[in-house]
C-alpha positions as CSV (number, residue, x, y, z in Angstrom):
1,M,96.9,114.0,64.0
2,P,99.6,116.8,64.6
3,E,102.7,116.9,62.3
4,V,105.8,118.4,63.4
5,K,108.9,118.9,60.9
6,R,112.1,117.8,60.9
7,K,114.2,121.9,61.4
8,P,117.5,122.4,59.7
9,K,120.4,120.8,62.5
10,E,117.6,120.1,65.1
11,S,118.3,116.5,67.3
12,F,115.6,114.4,67.1
13,E,115.4,114.9,71.0
14,S,113.7,117.8,70.2
15,L,111.8,116.8,67.7
16,L,110.1,114.5,69.6
17,R,110.2,116.7,72.7
18,R,108.1,119.4,70.4
19,F,105.7,116.5,68.8
20,S,105.0,115.0,72.4
21,K,104.1,118.6,73.6
22,Q,101.8,119.3,70.5
23,I,99.9,115.9,71.3
24,Q,99.3,117.3,74.7
25,Q,98.1,120.2,73.7
26,S,95.6,119.1,71.2
27,G,94.0,116.5,74.7
28,R,94.8,113.1,72.2
29,I,96.0,111.5,75.6
30,L,93.0,112.5,77.7
31,Q,90.9,110.9,75.0
32,V,92.7,107.9,74.6
33,K,92.8,107.0,78.4
34,K,89.4,107.9,78.6
35,V,88.6,105.0,75.8
36,R,91.2,102.3,77.5
37,F,90.7,102.7,80.8
38,Y,86.6,102.8,80.4
39,K,84.9,101.4,82.7
40,R,80.9,100.0,82.0
41,P,78.1,101.6,84.5
42,K,77.2,98.7,87.1
43,S,74.1,98.4,86.6
44,P,71.2,98.3,89.5
45,R,71.1,94.5,89.9
46,A,75.1,94.6,90.2
47,K,74.8,97.8,92.7
48,R,72.4,96.4,94.9
49,S,74.5,92.9,95.1
50,S,77.5,94.8,96.1
51,A,75.7,97.3,98.5
52,L,74.0,94.7,100.7
53,R,77.4,92.4,100.3
54,R,78.9,95.4,102.0
55,K,76.5,95.9,104.2
56,M,76.7,92.4,105.8
57,I,80.4,92.6,105.6
58,E,80.1,95.3,107.8
59,E,77.8,93.7,110.4
60,K,79.5,90.3,110.7
61,K,82.6,93.0,111.7
62,E,80.8,94.6,114.2
63,Y,79.5,91.6,115.7
64,L,82.4,90.2,115.8
65,K,84.2,93.0,117.8
66,K,81.2,92.6,120.0
67,V,81.8,89.0,120.8
68,G,85.2,89.6,121.3
69,K,86.6,87.8,118.4
70,L,88.5,91.0,116.2
71,K,90.4,92.4,117.8
72,D,92.2,95.7,116.7
73,G,93.6,94.6,113.0
74,F,91.2,94.1,110.7
75,P,91.9,90.8,109.1
76,G,89.9,91.7,105.9
77,T,87.2,90.3,104.2
78,K,88.4,86.6,102.9
79,A,88.9,86.3,106.7
80,L,86.0,87.7,108.2
81,M,83.8,85.6,106.0
82,K,85.3,82.4,106.6
83,L,84.7,83.1,110.3
């Protein structure tokens, strides 16, 4: 952890600015963000099921376009699944 000691007659804002600059240069912020926003990799089964779902929705969308029930605006997957 970077340490910053207050210089004589230094304002709190400048002390805070120096500290945050040292934190950024040390790479701690990037490290913390990687841990905080970590997503577990999907299992092969989950990848396959989401790919199949996307393919099914795309096929249904193409069919509805051919039939004429789907116009310029694409309603959304929930509305599409209800049809």
